[in-house]
C-alpha positions, 0 to 999 in steps of 0.5 A: 510335311508331317506324318500322322499315324492311324490305326484301322479298327476293322483290320487292326493295321497301323499306317502312316499318312503324310499331309499338311498340318491343316488337314491333320484331323481329316479322316484317313482310310486304311490301305485296305480301304476300310474307313473306321480309323483313328488317328494315334497320338504319336511322339516326336524324336529330334536327333542330330543337327544341334550342339550337344548339351553340357555334361551334368544336365545344363547350366546349373548341372555344373557346366557354368559354375553357378550354385 
């Protein structure tokens, strides 16, 4: 389930909420109960689990002999 980051305008607290993507735009009160919050634009980092990219930055970076 995705995690969305919110910030409270009243207490300036940043907090995370896990919810389905279908509810991503729903408002979320902060843990202190304030309702004036904004969903922040978060970045996603993917790590591990896949094959390493070839040295040189991909096929035409020298790994496959093209060019």
